[in-house]
PAZAPA-4460 file (N, C-alpha, C; in steps of 0.05 Angstrom, whole numbers, plus 32768, in hexadecimal, padded with zeros to 4 digits):
% residues 241
    n_x    n_y    n_z   ca_x   ca_y   ca_z    c_x    c_y    c_z   seq   type   mol
   7E30   7F00   80AF   7E43   7F13   80A9   7E55   7F08   80A4     1      X     A
   7E6E   7F09   808A   7E8C   7F01   808A   7E9D   7F0A   8097     2      X     A
   7EAD   7F00   8093   7EC9   7F05   80AE   7ED6   7F15   80A5     3      X     A
   7EDC   7F29   80BD   7EE3   7F47   80B1   7EFC   7F43   80A8     4      X     A
   7F03   7F4E   8093   7F24   7F4E   808F   7F38   7F63   8095     5      X     A
   7F27   7F7D   8099   7F37   7F8D   8095   7F20   7F9C   80AA     6      X     A
   7F2B   7FA9   80BE   7F23   7FB4   80C2   7F2F   7FE0   80D0     7      X     A
   7F16   7FF6   80D4   7F29   8005   80DE   7F1E   8019   80F2     8      X     A
   7F22   801A   8101   7F16   8027   811C   7F19   8037   8123     9      X     A
   7F11   8051   811F   7F08   806B   812A   7F27   807C   811D    10      X     A
   7F37   8074   8109   7F4D   807C   80FA   7F40   80A0   80F2    11      X     A
   7F5E   80A4   80FD   7F6A   80C5   80F6   7F7B   80C1   80DE    12      X     A
   7F79   80DE   80CE   7F9F   80DE   80C3   7F9A   80FE   80B8    13      X     A
   7FB2   80F9   80C3   7FC1   8122   80BE   7FCD   8116   80A1    14      X     A
   7FD4   8134   8093   7FE0   812B   807E   7FFA   8157   807C    15      X     A
   8002   8159   8096   8014   816B   8095   8000   817E   80AC    16      X     A
   7FF3   818D   80A9   7FE2   8197   80B7   7FCB   8197   80B2    17      X     A
   7FC0   8189   80A2   7FA1   8181   809B   7F93   8160   80A3    18      X     A
   7F81   816D   80A5   7F74   815B   80B8   7F63   8144   80A1    19      X     A
   7F6A   8131   8096   7F5A   8125   808A   7F42   8113   808D    20      X     A
   7F4E   80FE   80A2   7F3F   80E8   80A0   7F38   80EF   80BC    21      X     A
   7F19   80EB   80CA   7F14   80F8   80DA   7F03   80E3   80F7    22      X     A
   7F12   80C5   80F0   7EFE   80BA   8100   7EF9   809E   80F4    23      X     A
   7F0A   8093   80E0   7EEF   8086   80C5   7EF0   8064   80DB    24      X     A
   7ED6   805F   80DD   7EDA   803A   80E3   7EC6   8031   80C5    25      X     A
   7EE2   801D   80BA   7ED8   800C   80AB   7EDA   7FF3   80AB    26      X     A
   7EC3   7FDD   809D   7EC8   7FBD   809E   7ED1   7FB6   8080    27      X     A
   7EDF   7FAA   807D   7EE3   7F96   8060   7EDB   7F7E   8067    28      X     A
   7ECA   7F72   8058   7EC2   7F53   8064   7ED4   7F43   804E    29      X     A
   7EDD   7F2C   805C   7EEF   7F1E   804B   7EDD   7F0E   802C    30      X     A
   7EE9   7F08   8010   7EDC   7F07   8000   7EC3   7F0B   7FF9    31      X     A
   7ECC   7F23   8003   7EAF   7F3F   7FEA   7EC1   7F59   7FDF    32      X     A
   7EAE   7F69   7FD9   7EBF   7F80   7FC8   7E9E   7F96   7FD1    33      X     A
   7EB9   7FA1   7FE4   7EA9   7FBC   7FF2   7EB3   7FD9   7FE5    34      X     A
   7E9D   7FE8   7FE0   7EA4   8002   7FD4   7EA8   8012   7FE6    35      X     A
   7EBB   8028   7FE1   7EBE   8040   7FEE   7EB0   804F   7FDC    36      X     A
   7EA2   8059   7FDF   7E94   8077   7FCB   7E91   8092   7FE5    37      X     A
   7E92   80AB   7FD4   7E91   80BB   7FDF   7EA0   80D5   7FCF    38      X     A
   7E92   80F3   7FD1   7E97   810A   7FC4   7EB1   8106   7FB6    39      X     A
   7EB6   811A   7FAA   7ED7   8128   7FA3   7EE6   812D   7FC2    40      X     A
   7EF8   8126   7FCD   7F0A   8132   7FE6   7EFD   8123   7FFF    41      X     A
   7EEA   8112   7FF3   7EDE   8108   8017   7F01   80F8   801B    42      X     A
   7F04   80F4   801E   7F17   80E3   8028   7F24   80BF   8020    43      X     A
   7F16   80C0   8009   7F13   809C   7FFE   7F35   8096   7FFC    44      X     A
   7F41   80A5   7FE6   7F60   80A7   7FE6   7F75   809B   7FF8    45      X     A
   7F68   80B5   800A   7F7E   80BC   8021   7F77   809F   8037    46      X     A
   7F63   8092   802E   7F59   8077   8044   7F65   8063   8045    47      X     A
   7F68   806A   8020   7F7E   804E   8016   7F8B   804A   8018    48      X     A
   7FA4   8067   801D   7FB9   8072   8023   7FC3   8063   8038    49      X     A
   7FAE   806F   804C   7FB8   8063   8068   7FB2   804F   806E    50      X     A
   7FA3   803B   8060   7FA2   801D   806B   7FBE   8011   805F    51      X     A
   7FCC   8024   804E   7FE4   8011   8039   7FF6   8018   8052    52      X     A
   7FF6   802A   8059   8010   8039   8073   801E   8055   8062    53      X     A
   8015   8052   804F   801C   806E   803B   801E   8087   8047    54      X     A
   8006   8088   8052   8000   80A3   806E   7FFE   8090   808A    55      X     A
   8009   80A1   809D   8000   808F   80BE   7FEC   8090   80C2    56      X     A
   7FD9   807F   80CA   7FC3   808B   80DB   7FD7   80A2   80F9    57      X     A
   7FCA   80BD   8100   7FC5   80C7   8115   7FBD   80B1   8130    58      X     A
   7FA2   80AE   8128   7F93   80A9   8141   7F82   808D   812D    59      X     A
   7F7D   807A   8147   7F68   8061   8138   7F7A   804A   8138    60      X     A
   7F6F   802D   812F   7F7D   8017   8126   7F6D   800C   8112    61      X     A
   7F85   8003   80FF   7F82   7FF0   80E3   7F85   7FD1   80EC    62      X     A
   7F7D   7FC1   80ED   7F79   7FA6   80EB   7F75   7F99   80CF    63      X     A
   7F80   7F7E   80C6   7F89   7F75   80BB   7F90   7F57   80B8    64      X     A
   7F79   7F43   80B7   7F7F   7F2B   80C0   7F7C   7F30   80D9    65      X     A
   7F76   7F3A   80ED   7F75   7F3D   810E   7F91   7F40   8115    66      X     A
   7FA0   7F4D   80FD   7FB8   7F59   8109   7FBA   7F7A   8106    67      X     A
   7FC8   7F80   811B   7FC5   7FA8   811A   7FDF   7FB0   8108    68      X     A
   7FD3   7FB6   80F0   7FE2   7FC5   80E0   7FE6   7FE7   80E4    69      X     A
   7FDE   7FF3   80F0   7FDA   8010   80F4   7FF4   801A   80E9    70      X     A
   8009   800C   80FE   802F   8022   80F7   803A   8011   80E7    71      X     A
   802B   7FF9   80E3   8044   7FE9   80CB   8049   7FF9   80B4    72      X     A
   8063   7FF5   80AE   8072   8006   808C   805C   7FF8   8071    73      X     A
   805E   7FFF   805C   8054   7FFB   804B   805A   7FE5   8046    74      X     A
   807C   7FD8   803E   8081   7FC3   8030   8077   7FB3   8046    75      X     A
   806B   7FB1   805F   8071   7F9D   8070   804B   7F8E   806A    76      X     A
   803E   7FAB   8061   801A   7FAE   8059   801C   7FA1   8048    77      X     A
   8032   7F9E   8031   8023   7F90   8015   8030   7F71   801D    78      X     A
   804A   7F71   8031   8050   7F50   802C   8036   7F44   803D    79      X     A
   8023   7F4D   804C   8012   7F3F   8061   8002   7F3E   804E    80      X     A
   7FFF   7F45   803C   7FDE   7F46   801F   7FD8   7F54   8015    81      X     A
   7FDA   7F6B   8016   7FD1   7F7E   800B   7FD3   7F89   7FF5    82      X     A
   7FC4   7F8A   7FE9   7FD4   7FA0   7FC8   7FC0   7FB6   7FCB    83      X     A
   7FD1   7FC5   7FC0   7FCA   7FE2   7FAE   7FCC   7FEA   7F92    84      X     A
   7FAF   7FF9   7F8E   7FB5   7FFC   7F6E   7FA8   801B   7F6E    85      X     A
   7FC4   802F   7F71   7FB9   804C   7F72   7FAC   8057   7F63    86      X     A
   7F9B   806A   7F62   7F98   807B   7F4C   7FA4   8086   7F2F    87      X     A
   7FC0   8086   7F3E   7FD1   808D   7F21   7FE3   8077   7F13    88      X     A
   7FD0   8060   7F21   7FD8   803B   7F1D   7FF9   8038   7F1A    89      X     A
   8006   8048   7F25   801D   8040   7F2D   8030   802B   7F1F    90      X     A
   802E   802E   7EFF   8039   801F   7EF2   805A   8030   7EE7    91      X     A
   8065   801A   7EDB   8084   8022   7ED8   8088   801E   7EB4    92      X     A
   807A   8043   7EB5   8080   8049   7E89   8090   803B   7E80    93      X     A
   80A4   8035   7E8A   80C3   803A   7E67   80BF   801A   7E6C    94      X     A
   80B1   800D   7E81   80BE   7FEA   7E8A   809D   7FD4   7E73    95      X     A
   80A9   7FCB   7E6C   808C   7FB4   7E59   807A   7FAD   7E75    96      X     A
   8069   7FAD   7E61   8052   7F91   7E74   805F   7F84   7E7F    97      X     A
   806D   7F72   7E6D   807F   7F59   7E81   8089   7F63   7E8F    98      X     A
   80A2   7F77   7E96   80B2   7F7F   7EAB   809D   7F8D   7EBA    99      X     A
   808B   7F93   7EB9   8075   7FA0   7ED2   8071   7F86   7EE3   100      X     A
   806B   7F7A   7ED6   805B   7F5B   7EE7   8071   7F58   7EF8   101      X     A
   8087   7F4C   7EDF   8099   7F36   7EED   809D   7F46   7F02   102      X     A
   80A1   7F6D   7F05   80AE   7F7D   7F21   8099   7F6F   7F3D   103      X     A
   8081   7F6F   7F3E   806D   7F68   7F47   806B   7F4D   7F54   104      X     A
   8077   7F3F   7F3E   807A   7F26   7F4F   808D   7F1E   7F5F   105      X     A
   807F   7F06   7F6F   809E   7F04   7F81   80B1   7EF5   7F79   106      X     A
   80CE   7EFC   7F82   80E3   7EEC   7F79   80E7   7EEF   7F5B   107      X     A
   80CF   7F03   7F56   80DA   7F07   7F31   80C9   7EF6   7F25   108      X     A
   80BE   7EE1   7F34   80AE   7ECA   7F16   8098   7EC5   7F1C   109      X     A
   808C   7ECB   7F0B   8073   7EC8   7EF8   8063   7EAC   7EFF   110      X     A
   8058   7EA2   7F19   8042   7E8F   7F13   803B   7E81   7EF9   111      X     A
   803A   7E77   7EE2   802E   7E7A   7EC0   8015   7E77   7ECB   112      X     A
   8007   7E69   7EDE   7FEE   7E61   7EDD   7FE6   7E80   7EE5   113      X     A
   7FF0   7E83   7EFF   7FE1   7EA1   7F01   7FE5   7EBC   7EEE   114      X     A
   7FEF   7EB5   7EDD   7FF2   7EC7   7EC8   7FDF   7EC9   7EA9   115      X     A
   7FDA   7EA3   7EA6   7FC4   7EA9   7E99   7FA7   7EA8   7EAF   116      X     A
   7FA7   7EAE   7EC7   7F87   7EB1   7EC6   7F91   7ED8   7EC8   117      X     A
   7F9E   7EE3   7EC9   7FA6   7F03   7EC3   7F98   7F0A   7EB0   118      X     A
   7FA2   7EFA   7E94   7FA1   7F02   7E7D   7F7B   7EF2   7E73   119      X     A
   7F73   7EE8   7E87   7F64   7EE3   7E7E   7F4F   7F01   7E8A   120      X     A
   7F55   7F01   7E97   7F3E   7F22   7EA4   7F4F   7F39   7E9C   121      X     A
   7F6A   7F39   7E88   7F67   7F49   7E81   7F77   7F44   7E5C   122      X     A
   7F6E   7F3A   7E50   7F79   7F32   7E2F   7F8D   7F46   7E1E   123      X     A
   7F84   7F55   7E28   7F9E   7F75   7E1D   7FB6   7F73   7E28   124      X     A
   7FB6   7F5E   7E3B   7FD7   7F62   7E3C   7FE9   7F58   7E43   125      X     A
   7FDD   7F40   7E31   7FEB   7F2E   7E27   7FEB   7F2E   7E0C   126      X     A
   7FDF   7F44   7DF9   7FE3   7F51   7DE5   7FFC   7F60   7DDD   127      X     A
   7FFA   7F6F   7DEF   8014   7F81   7DF5   8022   7F77   7E0E   128      X     A
   8029   7F66   7E0A   8043   7F55   7E2A   805B   7F68   7E25   129      X     A
   805F   7F68   7E0F   8080   7F77   7E04   807D   7F94   7DF7   130      X     A
   8063   7FA4   7E01   8068   7FBB   7DF6   8070   7FC5   7E12   131      X     A
   8083   7FE4   7E12   8081   7FF8   7E2B   8063   7FFD   7E37   132      X     A
   8063   7FFC   7E59   8046   7FFE   7E62   803E   8023   7E58   133      X     A
   8051   803A   7E53   804D   804D   7E4C   8034   8051   7E2F   134      X     A
   803D   8042   7E1D   802A   8046   7E08   8017   8033   7E00   135      X     A
   8015   802B   7E24   7FEE   801F   7E24   7FD8   8034   7E2B   136      X     A
   7FC8   8033   7E21   7FAC   803D   7E2A   7FA9   8042   7E3F   137      X     A
   7F94   8057   7E46   7F92   805A   7E6C   7F83   8041   7E72   138      X     A
   7F74   802F   7E67   7F62   8018   7E72   7F7A   8005   7E69   139      X     A
   7F8A   8009   7E5B   7FA5   7FED   7E5C   7FAD   7FFB   7E6F   140      X     A
   7FBB   8007   7E78   7FCF   800F   7E8F   7FC4   8005   7EB0   141      X     A
   7FA5   8017   7EA8   7F90   8008   7EC1   7F90   7FE9   7EC8   142      X     A
   7F8F   7FDE   7EB2   7F8A   7FB9   7EB2   7FAA   7FB3   7EB4   143      X     A
   7FC0   7FD1   7EB4   7FDB   7FB4   7EBF   7FD4   7FC0   7EDF   144      X     A
   7FD7   7FCE   7ED8   7FD5   7FDD   7EFC   7FC4   7FC5   7F0F   145      X     A
   7FAE   7FBE   7F08   7FA8   7FAF   7F12   7FB3   7F92   7F17   146      X     A
   7FBE   7F84   7EF3   7FCA   7F75   7EFD   7FE1   7F70   7F0D   147      X     A
   7FF3   7F86   7F0C   800A   7F88   7F23   8003   7F7F   7F37   148      X     A
   7FEE   7F8C   7F40   7FD8   7F7D   7F65   7FDC   7F6E   7F62   149      X     A
   7FCE   7F59   7F53   7FC5   7F3D   7F53   7FD4   7F27   7F4D   150      X     A
   7FF7   7F2B   7F39   7FFD   7F1F   7F2F   8008   7F07   7F4C   151      X     A
   8005   7F0E   7F63   800E   7EFC   7F79   7FF0   7F02   7F89   152      X     A
   7FE9   7EE4   7F9C   7FD7   7EE3   7FA0   7FD0   7EFC   7FB9   153      X     A
   7FBA   7F08   7FBF   7FB7   7F18   7FD7   7F9F   7F15   7FDF   154      X     A
   7FA5   7F24   7FFD   7F90   7F12   800C   7F7E   7F31   800A   155      X     A
   7F8B   7F44   7FFF   7F7C   7F5D   7FFE   7F75   7F6F   7FE8   156      X     A
   7F68   7F79   7FD1   7F74   7F92   7FBD   7F63   7FAF   7FC6   157      X     A
   7F6E   7FB8   7FC4   7F66   7FD5   7FCB   7F6C   7FE7   7FA9   158      X     A
   7F5D   7FF2   7FA3   7F5B   8004   7F8D   7F46   8012   7F86   159      X     A
   7F58   8030   7F7F   7F4D   8042   7F7C   7F45   8053   7F61   160      X     A
   7F29   804B   7F5D   7F1A   8065   7F45   7F2D   8056   7F31   161      X     A
   7F32   803B   7F2A   7F2A   8033   7F14   7F1C   8030   7EFA   162      X     A
   7F08   8047   7EF0   7EF9   8040   7EE1   7F07   8065   7ED7   163      X     A
   7F08   806E   7EEB   7F11   8089   7EE4   7F1D   8095   7ECC   164      X     A
   7F0A   80A7   7EBC   7F1A   80B0   7EA0   7F12   8094   7E8A   165      X     A
   7F0D   8081   7E91   7F0B   806B   7E7D   7EEF   806F   7E6A   166      X     A
   7EF1   8064   7E4F   7EDD   8063   7E43   7EC6   804C   7E52   167      X     A
   7EAB   8050   7E40   7E97   8043   7E50   7EA1   801A   7E3B   168      X     A
   7EAB   8016   7E2F   7EA8   7FFB   7E27   7EC4   7FF2   7E36   169      X     A
   7EDD   8006   7E3B   7EEE   7FF8   7E4D   7EEE   7FF6   7E6E   170      X     A
   7ED0   8006   7E79   7EC5   8009   7E8B   7EB5   7FE5   7E93   171      X     A
   7EB1   7FE8   7E78   7E95   7FCC   7E7B   7EAF   7FAA   7E85   172      X     A
   7EBE   7FB6   7E72   7EE0   7FA1   7E6F   7EE5   7F9E   7E94   173      X     A
   7EE9   7FBB   7E9D   7EF5   7FB9   7EB2   7EDF   7FAC   7ED2   174      X     A
   7EC4   7FB8   7ECD   7EAF   7FA7   7EDB   7EB2   7F8E   7EDC   175      X     A
   7EB4   7F77   7EBB   7EB5   7F60   7EB9   7EC9   7F59   7EC9   176      X     A
   7ED9   7F60   7EC9   7EFB   7F5A   7EDD   7EF3   7F55   7EF3   177      X     A
   7EEC   7F6F   7F08   7EE3   7F6C   7F1D   7ED5   7F59   7F24   178      X     A
   7EB3   7F4F   7F0F   7EB3   7F3A   7F18   7EBE   7F25   7F1D   179      X     A
   7EC9   7F19   7F0E   7ED7   7F05   7F0A   7EE7   7EFC   7F27   180      X     A
   7EF8   7F19   7F26   7F07   7F14   7F47   7EF3   7F11   7F55   181      X     A
   7EE2   7F19   7F5A   7EC3   7F1B   7F6E   7EC3   7EF7   7F6C   182      X     A
   7EBA   7EEB   7F58   7EB1   7ED4   7F57   7ED3   7EC0   7F58   183      X     A
   7EE7   7ECF   7F61   7F00   7EC0   7F61   7EFD   7EC6   7F84   184      X     A
   7EF1   7ECB   7F8E   7EEC   7ED0   7FB3   7F08   7EDD   7FC1   185      X     A
   7F0D   7EED   7FA3   7F20   7F0E   7FAC   7F11   7F24   7FC2   186      X     A
   7F21   7F2A   7FD4   7F11   7F43   7FE6   7F1F   7F54   7FD6   187      X     A
   7F09   7F72   7FD5   7F16   7F86   7FCA   7F05   7FA5   7FD7   188      X     A
   7F19   7FC1   7FD8   7F08   7FC6   7FE3   7F0D   7FE6   7FC7   189      X     A
   7EF6   7FF5   7FC5   7EF6   7FF8   7FA9   7EF3   8016   7FA8   190      X     A
   7F09   8028   7FA8   7EF6   803D   7F9B   7EEA   804B   7F89   191      X     A
   7EDA   805E   7F81   7EC7   8060   7F63   7EB7   8074   7F6C   192      X     A
   7EBF   8085   7F4F   7EA7   809A   7F53   7E93   808E   7F39   193      X     A
   7E91   807B   7F2B   7E7F   8071   7F1A   7E67   806B   7F28   194      X     A
   7E57   806E   7F2A   7E3E   8058   7F3C   7E34   804B   7F29   195      X     A
   7E2C   8049   7F16   7E2D   8033   7F06   7E3B   8016   7F0F   196      X     A
   7E53   8019   7F06   7E6C   8008   7F13   7E5E   8005   7F2D   197      X     A
   7E68   8011   7F3F   7E5D   8010   7F62   7E43   7FFF   7F5A   198      X     A
   7E29   8003   7F58   7E16   7FEC   7F5D   7E1A   7FD3   7F48   199      X     A
   7E27   7FCF   7F36   7E31   7FBD   7F2A   7E41   7FA3   7F34   200      X     A
   7E58   7FA6   7F4B   7E67   7FA1   7F54   7E64   7F9F   7F78   201      X     A
   7E60   7FAF   7F89   7E63   7FBD   7F99   7E52   7FA0   7FA6   202      X     A
   7E5E   7F8E   7FBF   7E4F   7F7F   7FD6   7E40   7F94   7FE6   203      X     A
   7E55   7F9F   7FF7   7E4B   7FB0   800B   7E57   7FD3   8004   204      X     A
   7E5D   7FE7   8013   7E5A   8004   800B   7E5E   800E   8021   205      X     A
   7E72   8026   8026   7E79   8037   803B   7E74   804D   802B   206      X     A
   7E6A   8065   8035   7E5F   807F   8029   7E7A   8092   8041   207      X     A
   7E8E   80A4   802F   7EA8   80B5   8040   7E8D   80D2   803C   208      X     A
   7E96   80E0   804E   7E93   8100   804C   7E9B   810A   805F   209      X     A
   7EB5   8128   8056   7EC6   812A   8065   7ED0   8121   807C   210      X     A
   7EDA   8102   8071   7EF7   80FF   8084   7EE9   80E4   8093   211      X     A
   7ECB   80E1   8089   7EC1   80D0   80A5   7EA5   80BC   808B   212      X     A
   7EA8   80A8   8098   7E8F   808A   8095   7E7C   809C   8098   213      X     A
   7E67   80A1   8089   7E4F   80A2   808D   7E32   8097   808B   214      X     A
   7E42   807B   8078   7E2E   8070   807C   7E38   8055   8072   215      X     A
   7E27   803B   807B   7E30   8022   8073   7E23   8006   806D   216      X     A
   7E29   8007   805D   7E10   7FE7   8053   7E11   7FD9   8040   217      X     A
   7DF5   7FD1   802A   7DFD   7FC8   8019   7DFE   7FD4   8005   218      X     A
   7E0A   7FC0   7FEB   7E09   7FD2   7FD1   7DEA   7FD9   7FC6   219      X     A
   7DE1   7FC2   7FC7   7DD0   7FC4   7FBE   7DA8   7FD3   7FCB   220      X     A
   7DB4   7FD1   7FE1   7D9D   7FED   7FF2   7DA6   8008   7FEA   221      X     A
   7DB8   800D   7FEC   7DC6   8029   7FE0   7DB8   802C   7FC5   222      X     A
   7DC3   801D   7FAF   7DB7   801B   7F91   7D98   8019   7F91   223      X     A
   7D8B   8012   7FA4   7D6D   8019   7FA1   7D63   8034   7FAD   224      X     A
   7D6E   8036   7FBB   7D69   805D   7FC5   7D7A   806D   7FBB   225      X     A
   7D67   8078   7FAF   7D68   8095   7FA2   7D73   80AD   7FB2   226      X     A
   7D5D   80AB   7FC5   7D64   80C8   7FD6   7D7A   80BA   7FDE   227      X     A
   7D83   80AB   7FED   7D99   80B1   8004   7DB4   80A5   7FE8   228      X     A
   7DB0   80A9   7FD8   7DCB   80AB   7FC5   7DCC   80C4   7FBF   229      X     A
   7DAE   80D1   7FC0   7DC5   80F4   7FB5   7DC7   80FD   7FD0   230      X     A
   7DB4   80F4   7FE5   7DBD   8103   8002   7DE7   8102   800E   231      X     A
   7DE5   80E1   7FFF   7DFF   80E4   8014   7E13   80E0   7FF4   232      X     A
   7E10   80E6   7FDB   7E24   80EB   7FC5   7E28   80FF   7FBF   233      X     A
   7E0C   810D   7FBD   7E03   8122   7FAA   7E0F   8121   7F8A   234      X     A
   7E0C   8136   7F7F   7E19   8133   7F61   7E2B   8125   7F59   235      X     A
   7E49   811F   7F71   7E5A   811B   7F6B   7E60   8104   7F56   236      X     A
   7E4E   80F3   7F55   7E49   80D7   7F4E   7E35   80D8   7F3E   237      X     A
   7E35   80C1   7F27   7E1F   80BC   7F0F   7E0E   80AC   7F23   238      X     A
   7DF7   80B5   7F2D   7DF1   809B   7F48   7DD6   8094   7F30   239      X     A
   7DCB   809F   7F1C   7DB1   8098   7F07   7DC0   808F   7EEB   240      X     A
   7DD8   8084   7EEF   7DD7   806E   7ED4   7DCD   8057   7ED9   241      X     A
***
């Protein structure tokens, strides 16, 4: 098995009086794309936010690269090398594509070679370089959100539902981009509701239900087992595309 880059052990998260995560155990191997799947409300987004320190684990341990980050502040977690693309994308609508990327770059300077690589993944960003991010389409905004996360080299990329609400052609563009990121050796933890995208991209998969990981294995094995898909995911994902 590949080296484990991110490890969650018995992680619980409370938000106010609500107990959302109930002892999550999760491994993310270095250099692989791990899918985090589950029904709506299973705790997937909360898991990503807890990893980033946006919500604090009330119990358990989160380690990254062998270091305990359970109680670390979000800026320190980002500085350690974890990038996060939330479901709402988190871009600055009033700023241009260029300004959004400059803000995400260290010291406000973008490495030209890195920028060419990002443009190779998302050519539309070069086309709309000087436009305000707010006028971009939904798919283009998602491209910008991911580009912001990778404009600097990162150890781990967390992405929450990148294909949600996108047209089929844009979804295929997004899948192609993630395949290139995989080929470049990036480590990715990806929450997704589109099972077609999940089975095309995932190396490993973890399935959540009611704040717990109820299944972990290879994506290939899950893709071949329709009964397991139905039992663990039900009708919340399109498991038959």
